[in-house]
C-alpha positions as CSV (number, residue, x, y, z in Angstrom):
1,M,-11.5,53.9,-37.7
2,G,-14.8,54.8,-39.3
3,L,-17.3,55.7,-36.6
4,L,-20.5,53.8,-35.9
5,R,-22.4,55.3,-33.0
6,H,-25.4,54.2,-30.9
7,A,-28.9,54.4,-32.4
8,A,-29.9,57.3,-30.2
9,E,-27.5,59.5,-32.2
10,A,-28.4,57.8,-35.5
11,I,-25.0,58.5,-37.2
12,V,-22.7,56.3,-39.4
13,Y,-19.4,57.8,-40.5
14,N,-17.1,56.3,-43.1
15,A,-17.6,52.7,-42.2
16,S,-16.6,50.0,-44.7
17,W,-19.7,48.1,-45.9
18,H,-20.3,45.2,-48.1
19,S,-22.1,47.5,-50.7
20,P,-23.6,51.0,-50.9
21,S,-27.1,49.5,-50.5
22,L,-26.0,48.0,-47.2
23,A,-24.7,51.3,-46.1
24,A,-28.1,52.9,-46.8
25,R,-29.9,50.1,-45.0
26,A,-27.6,50.5,-42.0
27,T,-28.2,54.3,-41.9
28,A,-31.9,53.8,-42.0
29,R,-31.7,51.1,-39.4
30,L,-29.9,53.4,-37.1
31,S,-32.6,56.1,-37.5
32,D,-35.4,53.6,-36.7
33,W,-33.7,51.8,-33.8
34,P,-35.0,52.8,-30.4
35,A,-32.5,54.2,-27.8
36,M,-30.9,51.4,-25.8
37,T,-32.1,51.1,-22.2
38,E,-30.3,47.8,-21.4
39,T,-26.9,46.3,-22.2
40,L,-26.6,44.2,-25.4
41,R,-24.1,41.7,-26.7
42,L,-21.7,43.6,-29.0
43,S,-22.2,41.1,-31.9
44,K,-26.1,41.4,-31.6
45,Y,-25.8,45.1,-31.7
46,L,-23.7,45.1,-34.8
47,A,-25.8,42.5,-36.6
48,D,-28.9,44.6,-36.0
49,L,-27.3,47.8,-37.1
50,L,-25.5,46.5,-40.1
51,S,-28.3,44.1,-41.2
52,C,-25.7,41.4,-41.4
53,S,-25.7,37.8,-40.1
54,R,-24.6,37.1,-36.5
55,R,-21.6,35.2,-37.9
56,E,-20.5,38.3,-39.9
57,A,-20.9,40.5,-36.8
58,E,-18.8,38.1,-34.8
59,N,-16.2,38.1,-37.5
60,Y,-16.0,41.9,-37.3
61,V,-15.4,41.7,-33.6
62,Q,-13.1,38.7,-33.5
63,G,-11.1,40.2,-36.4
64,G,-10.1,43.2,-34.3
65,W,-12.1,45.6,-36.4
66,V,-14.4,46.9,-33.6
67,S,-13.6,49.2,-30.7
68,V,-15.7,50.4,-27.8
69,D,-14.9,53.7,-26.3
70,G,-11.6,53.8,-28.1
71,H,-10.5,50.3,-27.1
72,V,-10.4,47.3,-29.4
73,V,-12.8,44.5,-28.2
74,E,-12.5,41.0,-29.7
75,E,-15.2,39.3,-27.6
76,P,-18.6,39.0,-29.4
77,G,-20.3,38.6,-26.0
78,F,-18.9,41.9,-24.7
79,R,-21.9,43.9,-23.4
80,I,-22.4,47.5,-24.3
81,G,-24.6,50.1,-22.7
82,P,-26.5,53.1,-24.2
83,R,-23.8,55.7,-23.7
84,Q,-20.9,53.8,-25.2
85,Q,-19.3,54.6,-28.5
86,V,-18.8,51.7,-31.0
87,E,-16.4,52.1,-33.9
88,L,-15.9,50.0,-37.0
89,A,-12.6,50.2,-38.9
90,E,-12.8,51.7,-42.4
91,N,-11.1,48.6,-43.9
92,A,-13.1,46.2,-41.8
93,S,-13.7,42.7,-43.2
94,A,-16.4,40.2,-42.2
95,A,-14.5,37.3,-43.9
96,D,-14.0,34.1,-41.9
97,H,-10.7,33.9,-40.0
98,K,-7.8,32.4,-41.9
99,P,-5.4,30.1,-40.0
100,A,-2.2,32.0,-39.2
101,T,1.4,31.1,-39.9
102,I,4.0,33.4,-38.3
103,L,7.7,33.7,-39.0
104,L,9.7,35.0,-36.0
105,H,13.3,36.0,-35.7
106,K,14.0,34.5,-32.3
107,P,16.8,36.2,-30.3
108,P,19.1,34.2,-28.0
109,G,17.6,33.6,-24.5
110,Y,14.2,32.4,-25.7
111,G,13.3,28.7,-25.8
112,S,12.2,25.9,-23.6
113,G,14.9,26.0,-21.0
114,A,14.3,26.7,-17.3
115,R,16.0,30.1,-17.6
116,S,14.5,31.0,-20.9
117,R,11.3,32.8,-21.9
118,P,8.9,31.2,-24.3
119,A,9.5,32.6,-27.9
120,S,5.7,33.1,-28.1
121,D,6.1,36.0,-25.6
122,L,7.4,38.0,-28.6
123,L,4.2,37.6,-30.6
124,V,2.7,40.9,-29.7
125,P,1.5,43.7,-32.0
126,A,4.4,46.0,-31.3
127,N,6.8,43.4,-32.7
128,Q,5.1,42.9,-36.1
129,A,7.6,43.9,-38.8
130,P,6.7,47.3,-40.3
131,D,7.1,45.9,-43.8
132,D,4.8,42.9,-43.3
133,R,2.8,42.8,-46.6
134,S,0.1,40.4,-45.4
135,G,-2.4,43.0,-44.7
136,R,-3.2,41.2,-41.4
137,H,-3.0,42.5,-37.8
138,L,-2.6,40.3,-34.8
139,V,-5.8,39.2,-33.1
140,K,-6.5,36.8,-30.3
141,R,-7.8,34.1,-32.7
142,D,-4.3,34.0,-34.3
143,L,-2.8,32.7,-31.1
144,I,-5.3,30.0,-30.3
145,G,-3.8,26.5,-31.0
146,L,-0.6,28.1,-32.4
147,E,2.1,25.5,-32.6
148,L,5.9,26.1,-32.6
149,I,7.5,24.0,-35.3
150,M,11.3,23.3,-35.6
151,P,12.3,25.1,-32.4
152,L,15.8,26.4,-31.8
153,A,17.9,26.0,-28.7
154,P,17.7,28.9,-26.2
155,D,21.3,30.0,-27.1
156,A,20.6,30.0,-30.8
157,S,18.9,32.7,-32.8
158,G,17.1,33.0,-36.1
159,L,14.0,31.8,-37.9
160,V,11.3,29.8,-36.1
161,V,7.7,29.0,-37.3
162,F,4.4,29.2,-35.4
163,T,1.4,27.9,-37.2
164,Q,-2.3,27.0,-36.9
165,E,-2.3,25.3,-40.3
166,H,-2.4,21.6,-40.2
167,G,-0.9,21.2,-43.6
168,I,2.2,23.2,-42.6
169,V,2.5,21.2,-39.4
170,R,2.4,18.0,-41.4
171,K,4.9,19.4,-44.0
172,L,7.5,20.5,-41.5
173,V,7.2,17.5,-39.2
174,E,6.7,14.6,-41.6
175,D,9.0,16.0,-44.3
176,A,11.6,17.4,-42.0
177,A,14.3,15.0,-43.2
178,R,13.8,16.4,-46.8
179,I,13.6,20.1,-45.9
180,E,16.9,22.0,-46.1
181,Q,17.7,24.5,-43.4
182,E,20.4,27.2,-43.6
183,Y,22.5,28.5,-40.8
184,V,25.1,31.2,-40.3
185,V,27.6,30.1,-37.6
186,E,30.1,32.4,-35.9
187,V,33.3,30.4,-35.2
188,A,36.7,30.8,-33.6
189,G,39.8,28.9,-34.6
190,E,41.7,27.8,-37.7
191,L,40.1,25.8,-40.4
192,S,42.2,24.1,-43.1
193,A,40.9,23.3,-46.6
194,E,40.8,19.7,-45.6
195,G,38.7,20.6,-42.5
196,L,36.3,22.5,-44.7
197,A,36.0,19.4,-47.0
198,R,35.3,17.2,-44.0
199,L,32.5,19.6,-42.9
200,N,30.9,19.0,-46.2
201,H,31.3,15.2,-46.1
202,G,33.3,13.0,-43.9
203,L,32.2,13.5,-40.3
204,S,30.2,11.3,-38.0
205,W,27.6,11.9,-35.3
206,R,27.1,9.5,-32.4
207,G,29.0,6.7,-34.2
208,A,27.2,7.0,-37.6
209,P,28.5,8.8,-40.7
210,L,26.8,12.0,-41.6
211,P,25.2,12.7,-45.0
212,P,26.7,15.3,-47.2
213,A,26.2,19.0,-46.2
214,K,26.9,22.3,-47.9
215,V,29.3,24.3,-45.8
216,S,31.2,27.4,-47.0
217,W,32.8,30.5,-45.7
218,Q,30.5,33.6,-45.5
219,N,33.4,35.8,-44.2
220,E,36.5,35.3,-42.1
221,T,34.6,34.3,-39.0
222,R,31.3,32.9,-40.3
223,L,30.4,29.7,-41.9
224,R,27.2,28.9,-43.8
225,F,25.7,25.5,-43.2
226,A,22.9,24.1,-45.4
227,L,21.7,20.7,-44.1
228,K,18.5,18.7,-43.4
229,N,16.9,18.3,-40.1
230,P,20.0,18.8,-37.9
231,P,19.5,17.5,-34.3
232,A,20.3,19.9,-31.4
233,G,24.1,20.1,-30.9
234,L,25.0,18.7,-34.3
235,I,26.5,21.9,-35.8
236,A,28.6,22.6,-32.7
237,D,29.9,19.0,-32.7
238,M,30.8,19.1,-36.4
239,C,32.8,22.3,-35.8
240,R,34.5,20.7,-32.8
241,Q,35.6,17.8,-34.9
242,V,37.5,20.1,-37.2
243,G,39.0,22.2,-34.4
244,L,36.5,25.1,-34.3
245,Q,34.7,26.7,-31.4
246,V,31.1,27.8,-32.1
247,L,30.4,31.3,-30.8
248,G,26.9,31.7,-32.2
249,V,24.3,30.0,-34.4
250,K,21.6,31.7,-36.4
251,R,19.1,29.9,-38.7
252,I,18.3,32.1,-41.7
253,R,16.1,29.8,-43.9
254,I,13.7,26.8,-43.6
255,G,13.1,25.2,-47.0
256,R,12.2,28.0,-49.4
257,A,11.2,30.5,-46.6
258,P,13.9,32.9,-45.7
259,M,14.1,35.1,-42.6
260,A,15.2,37.9,-44.9
261,R,15.1,41.4,-43.2
262,L,13.3,40.4,-40.0
263,A,15.1,42.1,-37.1
264,P,15.7,40.2,-33.8
265,G,12.4,39.9,-32.0
266,Q,10.3,40.8,-35.0
267,W,7.7,38.6,-36.7
268,R,5.6,38.6,-39.8
269,Y,2.8,36.5,-41.3
270,L,3.7,33.9,-44.0
271,L,2.3,35.3,-47.3
272,G,-0.1,33.2,-49.3
273,Y,2.3,32.4,-52.1
274,E,5.2,31.4,-49.8
275,R,6.1,27.8,-49.4
276,F,8.5,25.8,-47.3
């Protein structure tokens, strides 16, 4: 992090400013500012020192770009005293917060069951995929109002989506019947060519015929299913109807968004160009 110390020391190191003129103004402001004798709100302190608006100062703080005495602080109202050290990250941005959409590789054991942990417990900085290309880091604002869309059963694994974006919620909920999902299913048992054909078209669910699906072998023990909006238990029941036992279910794609190389328990931000 670039270092921005209290006015009594009048020092600014390597901080990322809007422009060189702002850096100069901030340095001058530091030299002129009297030593603090009382505590101040962190956002007010930054706004005064950086000659920026209160909103920009709050964005620095809520964006996770500011630390106090070596610890990141995301609360603009946090109060600082005269001997505390305030740091601003070199790549800090005062841009307004963008709603977050997060793709998670959910392992088995997470879900809504009584013996399951919420999948949201995995949304911590340590689990962010190292190859996440979004340029974002997890902040508290990313978790406010975050909705889990298209959840998986606790014993299933694979891709789940958390989002703050109303457009994505609407897309995945209202258009669910038109969005194809892809699964890899570990099975045991013998499957004839006729049974495979029936998996593709010819089975029923709760007394009603099922629409066509795309089912093929991935290897000797795994089938790939591509189907739209499958209710919980459907894939296992389809396999049962053709004499197969399901050992594991993993969702690897929702619409055009693949899970790709996400390891179990890892997550990443949806990139701006990606669509479901």
